[in-house]
VMD Tcl script that builds the backbone (N, CA, C; Angstrom):
set m [mol new atoms 477]
animate dup $m
set s [atomselect $m all]
$s set {name element resname resid chain x y z} {
  {N N MET 1 A 307.634 153.805 73.546}
  {CA C MET 1 A 307.495 152.959 74.683}
  {C C MET 1 A 308.697 153.041 75.572}
  {N N GLY 2 A 308.524 152.577 76.817}
  {CA C GLY 2 A 309.620 152.641 77.756}
  {C C GLY 2 A 310.510 151.429 77.631}
  {N N THR 3 A 311.505 151.443 78.347}
  {CA C THR 3 A 312.456 150.346 78.341}
  {C C THR 3 A 311.912 149.180 79.146}
  {N N GLU 4 A 312.666 148.072 79.071}
  {CA C GLU 4 A 312.276 146.861 79.796}
  {C C GLU 4 A 312.251 147.107 81.297}
  {N N SER 5 A 313.148 147.851 81.831}
  {CA C SER 5 A 313.183 148.135 83.261}
  {C C SER 5 A 312.003 148.991 83.658}
  {N N ASP 6 A 311.536 149.876 82.746}
  {CA C ASP 6 A 310.348 150.667 83.046}
  {C C ASP 6 A 309.127 149.755 83.188}
  {N N ARG 7 A 309.045 148.774 82.311}
  {CA C ARG 7 A 307.941 147.838 82.400}
  {C C ARG 7 A 307.986 147.045 83.706}
  {N N LEU 8 A 309.157 146.617 84.131}
  {CA C LEU 8 A 309.292 145.881 85.391}
  {C C LEU 8 A 308.860 146.750 86.566}
  {N N ILE 9 A 309.247 147.991 86.516}
  {CA C ILE 9 A 308.891 148.896 87.619}
  {C C ILE 9 A 307.397 149.142 87.610}
  {N N ARG 10 A 306.823 149.382 86.428}
  {CA C ARG 10 A 305.410 149.702 86.320}
  {C C ARG 10 A 304.535 148.502 86.661}
  {N N TYR 11 A 304.772 147.330 86.168}
  {CA C TYR 11 A 303.897 146.182 86.351}
  {C C TYR 11 A 304.404 145.189 87.410}
  {N N GLY 12 A 305.625 145.272 87.788}
  {CA C GLY 12 A 306.173 144.392 88.806}
  {C C GLY 12 A 306.664 143.082 88.244}
  {N N CYS 13 A 306.594 142.874 86.930}
  {CA C CYS 13 A 307.107 141.661 86.329}
  {C C CYS 13 A 307.408 141.935 84.851}
  {N N SER 14 A 308.237 141.126 84.341}
  {CA C SER 14 A 308.595 141.297 82.933}
  {C C SER 14 A 307.485 140.714 82.088}
  {N N LEU 15 A 306.968 141.510 81.180}
  {CA C LEU 15 A 305.888 141.029 80.322}
  {C C LEU 15 A 306.423 140.081 79.253}
  {N N ALA 16 A 307.727 140.170 78.999}
  {CA C ALA 16 A 308.313 139.286 78.002}
  {C C ALA 16 A 308.517 137.907 78.577}
  {N N ASP 17 A 308.602 137.808 79.878}
  {CA C ASP 17 A 308.827 136.525 80.545}
  {C C ASP 17 A 307.515 135.726 80.502}
  {N N PRO 18 A 307.521 134.486 79.982}
  {CA C PRO 18 A 306.289 133.711 79.900}
  {C C PRO 18 A 305.748 133.336 81.278}
  {N N ARG 19 A 306.589 133.209 82.272}
  {CA C ARG 19 A 306.115 132.868 83.623}
  {C C ARG 19 A 305.906 134.112 84.460}
  {N N GLY 20 A 306.080 135.262 83.887}
  {CA C GLY 20 A 305.976 136.514 84.648}
  {C C GLY 20 A 304.593 136.713 85.251}
  {N N LEU 21 A 303.557 136.465 84.440}
  {CA C LEU 21 A 302.197 136.621 84.928}
  {C C LEU 21 A 301.897 135.592 86.015}
  {N N GLU 22 A 302.373 134.398 85.814}
  {CA C GLU 22 A 302.183 133.338 86.809}
  {C C GLU 22 A 302.901 133.679 88.105}
  {N N ARG 23 A 304.125 134.183 87.981}
  {CA C ARG 23 A 304.869 134.592 89.191}
  {C C ARG 23 A 304.168 135.755 89.884}
  {N N TRP 24 A 303.653 136.643 89.068}
  {CA C TRP 24 A 302.951 137.800 89.649}
  {C C TRP 24 A 301.734 137.316 90.443}
  {N N ARG 25 A 300.983 136.383 89.874}
  {CA C ARG 25 A 299.816 135.828 90.563}
  {C C ARG 25 A 300.247 135.108 91.848}
  {N N GLU 26 A 301.297 134.294 91.772}
  {CA C GLU 26 A 301.794 133.591 92.965}
  {C C GLU 26 A 302.230 134.589 94.026}
  {N N ASP 27 A 302.939 135.626 93.574}
  {CA C ASP 27 A 303.408 136.659 94.515}
  {C C ASP 27 A 302.218 137.373 95.154}
  {N N THR 28 A 301.227 137.677 94.326}
  {CA C THR 28 A 300.036 138.348 94.846}
  {C C THR 28 A 299.294 137.435 95.819}
  {N N GLU 29 A 299.154 136.168 95.509}
  {CA C GLU 29 A 298.507 135.212 96.410}
  {C C GLU 29 A 299.288 135.083 97.715}
  {N N ARG 30 A 300.642 135.030 97.586}
  {CA C ARG 30 A 301.477 134.943 98.785}
  {C C ARG 30 A 301.276 136.175 99.662}
  {N N ARG 31 A 301.264 137.362 99.027}
  {CA C ARG 31 A 301.059 138.599 99.798}
  {C C ARG 31 A 299.676 138.604 100.449}
  {N N GLU 32 A 298.663 138.126 99.732}
  {CA C GLU 32 A 297.316 138.058 100.298}
  {C C GLU 32 A 297.270 137.086 101.477}
  {N N ARG 33 A 297.944 135.934 101.349}
  {CA C ARG 33 A 297.994 134.986 102.459}
  {C C ARG 33 A 298.701 135.614 103.666}
  {N N GLU 34 A 299.813 136.280 103.423}
  {CA C GLU 34 A 300.532 136.944 104.520}
  {C C GLU 34 A 299.652 138.014 105.170}
  {N N PHE 35 A 298.972 138.789 104.321}
  {CA C PHE 35 A 298.083 139.821 104.834}
  {C C PHE 35 A 296.964 139.183 105.659}
  {N N GLU 36 A 296.396 138.092 105.144}
  {CA C GLU 36 A 295.333 137.381 105.847}
  {C C GLU 36 A 295.839 136.829 107.175}
  {N N GLN 37 A 297.052 136.284 107.195}
  {CA C GLN 37 A 297.636 135.776 108.438}
  {C C GLN 37 A 297.854 136.903 109.438}
  {N N GLU 38 A 298.342 138.053 108.942}
  {CA C GLU 38 A 298.534 139.201 109.824}
  {C C GLU 38 A 297.189 139.667 110.384}
  {N N ARG 39 A 296.190 139.720 109.476}
  {CA C ARG 39 A 294.857 140.146 109.910}
  {C C ARG 39 A 294.298 139.171 110.950}
  {N N ARG 40 A 294.449 137.859 110.750}
  {CA C ARG 40 A 293.996 136.867 111.721}
  {C C ARG 40 A 294.747 137.008 113.040}
  {N N GLY 41 A 296.064 137.238 112.933}
  {CA C GLY 41 A 296.859 137.445 114.152}
  {C C GLY 41 A 296.380 138.659 114.921}
  {N N GLU 42 A 296.094 139.742 114.204}
  {CA C GLU 42 A 295.579 140.943 114.865}
  {C C GLU 42 A 294.207 140.676 115.480}
  {N N GLN 43 A 293.379 139.928 114.748}
  {CA C GLN 43 A 292.066 139.572 115.302}
  {C C GLN 43 A 292.211 138.732 116.563}
  {N N ARG 44 A 293.143 137.757 116.526}
  {CA C ARG 44 A 293.380 136.929 117.710}
  {C C ARG 44 A 293.839 137.789 118.883}
  {N N GLU 45 A 294.770 138.694 118.620}
  {CA C GLU 45 A 295.245 139.582 119.688}
  {C C GLU 45 A 294.105 140.428 120.231}
  {N N GLN 46 A 293.260 140.942 119.300}
  {CA C GLN 46 A 292.126 141.760 119.733}
  {C C GLN 46 A 291.145 140.918 120.552}
  {N N GLN 47 A 290.898 139.677 120.121}
  {CA C GLN 47 A 290.011 138.789 120.870}
  {C C GLN 47 A 290.593 138.472 122.242}
  {N N GLU 48 A 291.899 138.263 122.307}
  {CA C GLU 48 A 292.535 138.004 123.596}
  {C C GLU 48 A 292.407 139.211 124.512}
  {N N LEU 49 A 292.622 140.417 123.965}
  {CA C LEU 49 A 292.467 141.637 124.767}
  {C C LEU 49 A 291.021 141.788 125.237}
  {N N ASP 50 A 290.065 141.532 124.331}
  {CA C ASP 50 A 288.665 141.609 124.718}
  {C C ASP 50 A 288.348 140.578 125.805}
  {N N SER 51 A 288.897 139.388 125.647}
  {CA C SER 51 A 288.681 138.335 126.628}
  {C C SER 51 A 289.249 138.746 127.990}
  {N N VAL 52 A 290.451 139.296 127.989}
  {CA C VAL 52 A 291.082 139.752 129.237}
  {C C VAL 52 A 290.231 140.847 129.873}
  {N N ARG 53 A 289.725 141.786 129.045}
  {CA C ARG 53 A 288.878 142.863 129.577}
  {C C ARG 53 A 287.598 142.292 130.178}
  {N N ARG 54 A 286.962 141.353 129.464}
  {CA C ARG 54 A 285.731 140.755 129.967}
  {C C ARG 54 A 285.992 140.005 131.276}
  {N N ILE 55 A 287.098 139.291 131.326}
  {CA C ILE 55 A 287.443 138.564 132.560}
  {C C ILE 55 A 287.641 139.538 133.709}
  {N N ALA 56 A 288.344 140.639 133.435}
  {CA C ALA 56 A 288.567 141.646 134.483}
  {C C ALA 56 A 287.239 142.244 134.945}
  {N N LEU 57 A 286.334 142.522 133.994}
  {CA C LEU 57 A 285.027 143.067 134.360}
  {C C LEU 57 A 284.222 142.049 135.174}
  {N N LEU 58 A 284.267 140.795 134.769}
  {CA C LEU 58 A 283.545 139.763 135.509}
  {C C LEU 58 A 284.113 139.582 136.917}
  {N N ARG 59 A 285.426 139.628 137.032}
  {CA C ARG 59 A 286.043 139.518 138.366}
  {C C ARG 59 A 285.622 140.681 139.251}
  {N N ALA 60 A 285.602 141.886 138.667}
  {CA C ALA 60 A 285.177 143.055 139.439}
  {C C ALA 60 A 283.710 142.904 139.857}
  {N N GLU 61 A 282.875 142.403 138.943}
  {CA C GLU 61 A 281.470 142.204 139.260}
  {C C GLU 61 A 281.294 141.142 140.347}
  {N N VAL 62 A 282.068 140.068 140.266}
  {CA C VAL 62 A 282.004 139.020 141.295}
  {C C VAL 62 A 282.428 139.593 142.643}
  {N N GLU 63 A 283.465 140.389 142.667}
  {CA C GLU 63 A 283.921 141.001 143.921}
  {C C GLU 63 A 282.862 141.939 144.480}
  {N N SER 64 A 282.227 142.695 143.585}
  {CA C SER 64 A 281.157 143.591 144.011}
  {C C SER 64 A 279.998 142.799 144.602}
  {N N LEU 65 A 279.624 141.700 143.950}
  {CA C LEU 65 A 278.538 140.858 144.460}
  {C C LEU 65 A 278.907 140.226 145.796}
  {N N ARG 66 A 280.163 139.848 145.947}
  {CA C ARG 66 A 280.605 139.302 147.243}
  {C C ARG 66 A 280.463 140.338 148.343}
  {N N ASN 67 A 280.869 141.573 148.030}
  {CA C ASN 67 A 280.748 142.639 149.028}
  {C C ASN 67 A 279.287 142.877 149.389}
  {N N GLU 68 A 278.417 142.900 148.382}
  {CA C GLU 68 A 276.996 143.085 148.650}
  {C C GLU 68 A 276.451 141.933 149.486}
  {N N LEU 69 A 276.873 140.723 149.168}
  {CA C LEU 69 A 276.429 139.556 149.919}
  {C C LEU 69 A 276.884 139.641 151.376}
  {N N MET 70 A 278.094 140.089 151.602}
  {CA C MET 70 A 278.581 140.245 152.978}
  {C C MET 70 A 277.766 141.302 153.712}
  {N N GLN 71 A 277.416 142.397 153.022}
  {CA C GLN 71 A 276.600 143.432 153.649}
  {C C GLN 71 A 275.220 142.888 154.003}
  {N N VAL 72 A 274.623 142.135 153.087}
  {CA C VAL 72 A 273.316 141.541 153.344}
  {C C VAL 72 A 273.414 140.567 154.523}
  {N N HIS 73 A 274.494 139.788 154.540}
  {CA C HIS 73 A 274.691 138.827 155.637}
  {C C HIS 73 A 274.792 139.558 156.978}
  {N N SER 74 A 275.526 140.664 157.010}
  {CA C SER 74 A 275.652 141.399 158.271}
  {C C SER 74 A 274.319 142.014 158.683}
  {N N LYS 75 A 273.529 142.481 157.701}
  {CA C LYS 75 A 272.205 143.021 158.034}
  {C C LYS 75 A 271.300 141.920 158.573}
  {N N ILE 76 A 271.377 140.746 157.982}
  {CA C ILE 76 A 270.579 139.619 158.466}
  {C C ILE 76 A 270.990 139.270 159.893}
  {N N ASP 77 A 272.300 139.275 160.164}
  {CA C ASP 77 A 272.773 138.997 161.526}
  {C C ASP 77 A 272.238 140.031 162.509}
  {N N GLN 78 A 272.262 141.309 162.106}
  {CA C GLN 78 A 271.757 142.358 162.984}
  {C C GLN 78 A 270.269 142.158 163.254}
  {N N ARG 79 A 269.515 141.891 162.202}
  {CA C ARG 79 A 268.079 141.696 162.376}
  {C C ARG 79 A 267.797 140.449 163.218}
  {N N HIS 80 A 268.599 139.427 163.051}
  {CA C HIS 80 A 268.447 138.212 163.855}
  {C C HIS 80 A 268.672 138.534 165.324}
  {N N ASP 81 A 269.726 139.301 165.610}
  {CA C ASP 81 A 270.002 139.674 167.002}
  {C C ASP 81 A 268.861 140.499 167.586}
  {N N VAL 82 A 268.330 141.430 166.791}
  {CA C VAL 82 A 267.212 142.262 167.260}
  {C C VAL 82 A 265.990 141.382 167.519}
  {N N ALA 83 A 265.734 140.435 166.611}
  {CA C ALA 83 A 264.577 139.552 166.789}
  {C C ALA 83 A 264.738 138.690 168.038}
  {N N ILE 84 A 265.943 138.171 168.258}
  {CA C ILE 84 A 266.198 137.358 169.454}
  {C C ILE 84 A 265.976 138.194 170.713}
  {N N GLU 85 A 266.476 139.423 170.702}
  {CA C GLU 85 A 266.318 140.290 171.867}
  {C C GLU 85 A 264.842 140.607 172.107}
  {N N ALA 86 A 264.104 140.894 171.032}
  {CA C ALA 86 A 262.678 141.199 171.165}
  {C C ALA 86 A 261.924 139.982 171.687}
  {N N CYS 87 A 262.260 138.808 171.176}
  {CA C CYS 87 A 261.607 137.577 171.666}
  {C C CYS 87 A 261.913 137.353 173.141}
  {N N GLY 88 A 263.148 137.574 173.532}
  {CA C GLY 88 A 263.517 137.408 174.936}
  {C C GLY 88 A 262.755 138.362 175.830}
  {N N GLN 89 A 262.641 139.600 175.370}
  {CA C GLN 89 A 261.908 140.584 176.160}
  {C C GLN 89 A 260.428 140.204 176.251}
  {N N ALA 90 A 259.843 139.784 175.134}
  {CA C ALA 90 A 258.433 139.387 175.133}
  {C C ALA 90 A 258.225 138.167 176.028}
  {N N LEU 91 A 259.148 137.206 175.948}
  {CA C LEU 91 A 259.033 136.023 176.807}
  {C C LEU 91 A 259.138 136.407 178.278}
  {N N GLY 92 A 260.011 137.361 178.580}
  {CA C GLY 92 A 260.132 137.812 179.965}
  {C C GLY 92 A 258.836 138.426 180.472}
  {N N GLU 93 A 258.203 139.244 179.626}
  {CA C GLU 93 A 256.936 139.854 180.027}
  {C C GLU 93 A 255.854 138.794 180.189}
  {N N ILE 94 A 255.792 137.886 179.245}
  {CA C ILE 94 A 254.785 136.821 179.309}
  {C C ILE 94 A 255.039 135.936 180.519}
  {N N ARG 95 A 256.312 135.664 180.799}
  {CA C ARG 95 A 256.671 134.843 181.963}
  {C C ARG 95 A 256.127 135.479 183.233}
  {N N GLY 96 A 256.310 136.795 183.348}
  {CA C GLY 96 A 255.797 137.495 184.527}
  {C C GLY 96 A 254.289 137.387 184.641}
  {N N GLN 97 A 253.606 137.533 183.504}
  {CA C GLN 97 A 252.143 137.415 183.505}
  {C C GLN 97 A 251.714 135.993 183.869}
  {N N VAL 98 A 252.398 135.007 183.338}
  {CA C VAL 98 A 252.059 133.613 183.631}
  {C C VAL 98 A 252.273 133.323 185.107}
  {N N ILE 99 A 253.378 133.811 185.653}
  {CA C ILE 99 A 253.648 133.585 187.077}
  {C C ILE 99 A 252.555 134.231 187.927}
  {N N ASP 100 A 252.167 135.458 187.575}
  {CA C ASP 100 A 251.102 136.132 188.327}
  {C C ASP 100 A 249.799 135.345 188.250}
  {N N GLN 101 A 249.453 134.866 187.052}
  {CA C GLN 101 A 248.219 134.097 186.893}
  {C C GLN 101 A 248.289 132.774 187.649}
  {N N MET 102 A 249.441 132.130 187.614}
  {CA C MET 102 A 249.602 130.859 188.324}
  {C C MET 102 A 249.493 131.064 189.833}
  {N N GLN 103 A 250.070 132.150 190.341}
  {CA C GLN 103 A 249.974 132.420 191.773}
  {C C GLN 103 A 248.530 132.686 192.177}
  {N N ALA 104 A 247.814 133.433 191.340}
  {CA C ALA 104 A 246.400 133.704 191.641}
  {C C ALA 104 A 245.610 132.397 191.608}
  {N N ALA 105 A 245.869 131.561 190.595}
  {CA C ALA 105 A 245.156 130.274 190.507}
  {C C ALA 105 A 245.511 129.387 191.691}
  {N N LEU 106 A 246.763 129.413 192.111}
  {CA C LEU 106 A 247.188 128.611 193.259}
  {C C LEU 106 A 246.506 129.090 194.538}
  {N N ARG 107 A 246.397 130.400 194.740}
  {CA C ARG 107 A 245.697 130.939 195.920}
  {C C ARG 107 A 244.223 130.534 195.899}
  {N N ASP 108 A 243.601 130.645 194.720}
  {CA C ASP 108 A 242.183 130.261 194.621}
  {C C ASP 108 A 242.001 128.780 194.938}
  {N N THR 109 A 242.861 127.951 194.378}
  {CA C THR 109 A 242.769 126.507 194.624}
  {C C THR 109 A 242.997 126.207 196.099}
  {N N HIS 110 A 243.977 126.862 196.691}
  {CA C HIS 110 A 244.260 126.663 198.125}
  {C C HIS 110 A 243.052 127.038 198.962}
  {N N ASN 111 A 242.461 128.189 198.660}
  {CA C ASN 111 A 241.278 128.634 199.421}
  {C C ASN 111 A 240.112 127.675 199.230}
  {N N GLN 112 A 239.930 127.183 198.005}
  {CA C GLN 112 A 238.837 126.238 197.748}
  {C C GLN 112 A 239.057 124.934 198.502}
  {N N LEU 113 A 240.307 124.467 198.512}
  {CA C LEU 113 A 240.609 123.230 199.247}
  {C C LEU 113 A 240.369 123.409 200.748}
  {N N LEU 114 A 240.788 124.545 201.298}
  {CA C LEU 114 A 240.548 124.799 202.726}
  {C C LEU 114 A 239.057 124.833 203.026}
  {N N SER 115 A 238.300 125.484 202.166}
  {CA C SER 115 A 236.842 125.539 202.372}
  {C C SER 115 A 236.243 124.146 202.294}
  {N N LEU 116 A 236.701 123.348 201.356}
  {CA C LEU 116 A 236.193 121.990 201.199}
  {C C LEU 116 A 236.532 121.136 202.423}
  {N N VAL 117 A 237.747 121.266 202.924}
  {CA C VAL 117 A 238.145 120.492 204.112}
  {C C VAL 117 A 237.309 120.924 205.310}
  {N N GLU 118 A 237.113 122.227 205.490}
  {CA C GLU 118 A 236.297 122.707 206.613}
  {C C GLU 118 A 234.863 122.185 206.514}
  {N N ARG 119 A 234.291 122.223 205.313}
  {CA C ARG 119 A 232.917 121.766 205.121}
  {C C ARG 119 A 232.805 120.271 205.394}
  {N N ARG 120 A 233.750 119.487 204.864}
  {CA C ARG 120 A 233.708 118.033 205.075}
  {C C ARG 120 A 233.898 117.693 206.566}
  {N N HIS 121 A 234.784 118.433 207.209}
  {CA C HIS 121 A 234.996 118.199 208.639}
  {C C HIS 121 A 233.717 118.496 209.427}
  {N N ALA 122 A 233.076 119.572 209.046}
  {CA C ALA 122 A 231.828 119.928 209.736}
  {C C ALA 122 A 230.768 118.861 209.497}
  {N N GLU 123 A 230.701 118.333 208.252}
  {CA C GLU 123 A 229.740 117.279 207.952}
  {C C GLU 123 A 230.014 116.038 208.800}
  {N N VAL 124 A 231.292 115.640 208.872}
  {CA C VAL 124 A 231.670 114.461 209.655}
  {C C VAL 124 A 231.348 114.687 211.130}
  {N N MET 125 A 231.655 115.858 211.635}
  {CA C MET 125 A 231.380 116.146 213.046}
  {C C MET 125 A 229.865 116.141 213.307}
  {N N GLY 126 A 229.106 116.627 212.330}
  {CA C GLY 126 A 227.642 116.599 212.463}
  {C C GLY 126 A 227.138 115.176 212.507}
  {N N ARG 127 A 227.703 114.285 211.721}
  {CA C ARG 127 A 227.303 112.886 211.736}
  {C C ARG 127 A 227.666 112.238 213.074}
  {N N ILE 128 A 228.875 112.566 213.539}
  {CA C ILE 128 A 229.302 112.018 214.828}
  {C C ILE 128 A 228.375 112.499 215.931}
  {N N ASP 129 A 228.013 113.767 215.920}
  {CA C ASP 129 A 227.099 114.312 216.926}
  {C C ASP 129 A 225.723 113.665 216.811}
  {N N ALA 130 A 225.330 113.334 215.605}
  {CA C ALA 130 A 224.024 112.703 215.415}
  {C C ALA 130 A 224.034 111.289 215.979}
  {N N ILE 131 A 225.155 110.609 215.852}
  {CA C ILE 131 A 225.254 109.240 216.349}
  {C C ILE 131 A 225.439 109.234 217.860}
  {N N ALA 132 A 226.362 110.012 218.373}
  {CA C ALA 132 A 226.657 110.022 219.804}
  {C C ALA 132 A 226.740 111.455 220.284}
  {N N PRO 133 A 225.570 112.043 220.572}
  {CA C PRO 133 A 225.616 113.433 221.012}
  {C C PRO 133 A 226.123 113.606 222.437}
  {N N ASP 134 A 226.021 112.582 223.239}
  {CA C ASP 134 A 226.406 112.701 224.634}
  {C C ASP 134 A 227.895 112.565 224.819}
  {N N ARG 135 A 228.485 111.931 223.925}
  {CA C ARG 135 A 229.888 111.605 224.075}
  {C C ARG 135 A 230.733 112.857 224.095}
  {N N LEU 136 A 231.682 112.863 224.934}
  {CA C LEU 136 A 232.577 114.006 225.013}
  {C C LEU 136 A 233.580 113.934 223.883}
  {N N ARG 137 A 233.730 115.016 223.350}
  {CA C ARG 137 A 234.702 115.071 222.274}
  {C C ARG 137 A 236.060 115.404 222.842}
  {N N ALA 138 A 237.086 114.990 222.116}
  {CA C ALA 138 A 238.446 115.274 222.567}
  {C C ALA 138 A 238.729 116.759 222.460}
  {N N ASN 139 A 238.154 117.365 221.511}
  {CA C ASN 139 A 238.394 118.791 221.306}
  {C C ASN 139 A 237.052 119.503 221.448}
  {N N ALA 140 A 236.802 120.073 222.591}
  {CA C ALA 140 A 235.527 120.702 222.846}
  {C C ALA 140 A 235.398 122.048 222.140}
  {N N LYS 141 A 236.465 122.635 221.807}
  {CA C LYS 141 A 236.415 123.969 221.204}
  {C C LYS 141 A 236.021 123.917 219.735}
  {N N GLY 142 A 236.187 122.831 219.108}
  {CA C GLY 142 A 235.886 122.739 217.679}
  {C C GLY 142 A 237.166 122.669 216.845}
  {N N PHE 143 A 236.966 122.376 215.589}
  {CA C PHE 143 A 238.113 122.186 214.688}
  {C C PHE 143 A 238.690 123.534 214.275}
  {N N ARG 144 A 240.024 123.626 214.324}
  {CA C ARG 144 A 240.742 124.807 213.832}
  {C C ARG 144 A 242.021 124.354 213.155}
  {N N PHE 145 A 242.381 125.065 212.121}
  {CA C PHE 145 A 243.666 124.793 211.474}
  {C C PHE 145 A 244.783 125.342 212.338}
  {N N ALA 146 A 245.998 124.909 212.055}
  {CA C ALA 146 A 247.141 125.325 212.862}
  {C C ALA 146 A 247.408 126.817 212.727}
  {N N ASN 147 A 247.084 127.359 211.579}
  {CA C ASN 147 A 247.369 128.783 211.392}
  {C C ASN 147 A 246.253 129.684 211.926}
  {N N GLU 148 A 245.146 129.106 212.436}
  {CA C GLU 148 A 244.061 129.898 213.008}
  {C C GLU 148 A 244.366 130.193 214.469}
  {N N ARG 149 A 244.035 131.372 214.894}
  {CA C ARG 149 A 244.285 131.784 216.276}
  {C C ARG 149 A 242.963 131.885 217.037}
  {N N ASP 150 A 243.103 131.866 218.339}
  {CA C ASP 150 A 241.925 132.057 219.165}
  {C C ASP 150 A 241.436 133.481 218.986}
  {N N GLU 151 A 240.130 133.643 218.979}
  {CA C GLU 151 A 239.576 134.953 218.788}
  {C C GLU 151 A 239.533 135.742 220.101}
  {N N MET 152 A 239.736 135.061 221.202}
  {CA C MET 152 A 239.704 135.733 222.492}
  {C C MET 152 A 241.060 136.337 222.773}
  {N N PRO 153 A 241.044 137.573 223.210}
  {CA C PRO 153 A 242.318 138.216 223.504}
  {C C PRO 153 A 242.954 137.610 224.758}
  {N N VAL 154 A 244.260 137.621 224.765}
  {CA C VAL 154 A 245.002 137.091 225.902}
  {C C VAL 154 A 245.029 138.179 226.963}
  {N N PRO 155 A 244.642 137.812 228.244}
  {CA C PRO 155 A 244.657 138.845 229.283}
  {C C PRO 155 A 246.077 139.313 229.581}
  {N N ALA 156 A 246.188 140.578 229.788}
  {CA C ALA 156 A 247.482 141.161 230.070}
  {C C ALA 156 A 247.805 140.965 231.545}
  {N N THR 157 A 248.974 140.626 231.851}
  {CA C THR 157 A 249.396 140.437 233.253}
  {C C THR 157 A 250.109 141.669 233.722}
  {N N SER 158 A 249.823 142.027 234.948}
  {CA C SER 158 A 250.514 143.202 235.487}
  {C C SER 158 A 251.547 142.748 236.480}
  {N N SER 159 A 252.638 143.359 236.471}
  {CA C SER 159 A 253.700 142.972 237.370}
  {C C SER 159 A 253.817 143.844 238.553}
}
mol reanalyze $m
mol bondsrecalc $m
mol representation Tube
mol addrep $m
């Protein structure tokens, strides 16, 4: 057999020592606890690194989404401007059509009113003639509007 020091080197404790096995167990438990603490520390560091990486990826994704949102916003603004311009142009065309239709309706109404006034005047004059045919009228030529001209040409004067 080997010497006592050989046994200490081989087993890590003196086998003759009654507390040697107990010390060996305590030492082994202490080493396991230290190893476990180191392993937990490494896990914590790894989790922190993973967390930092995830945060960086999320920040990059948020920035990317912001950029996309700004692009969408600018496209919406462009389309809004185009729609406003198209509406303005359509309203301008419709406005012109409405004005033309209103002018035509106004001319028709004006002509109808003139015809109605002429007819009513003729009716009234006919009634007056029926009541007093002998009476001289103030206007022997008949009723004319101010914008109507005499149909007889004006004689030319020679100098």
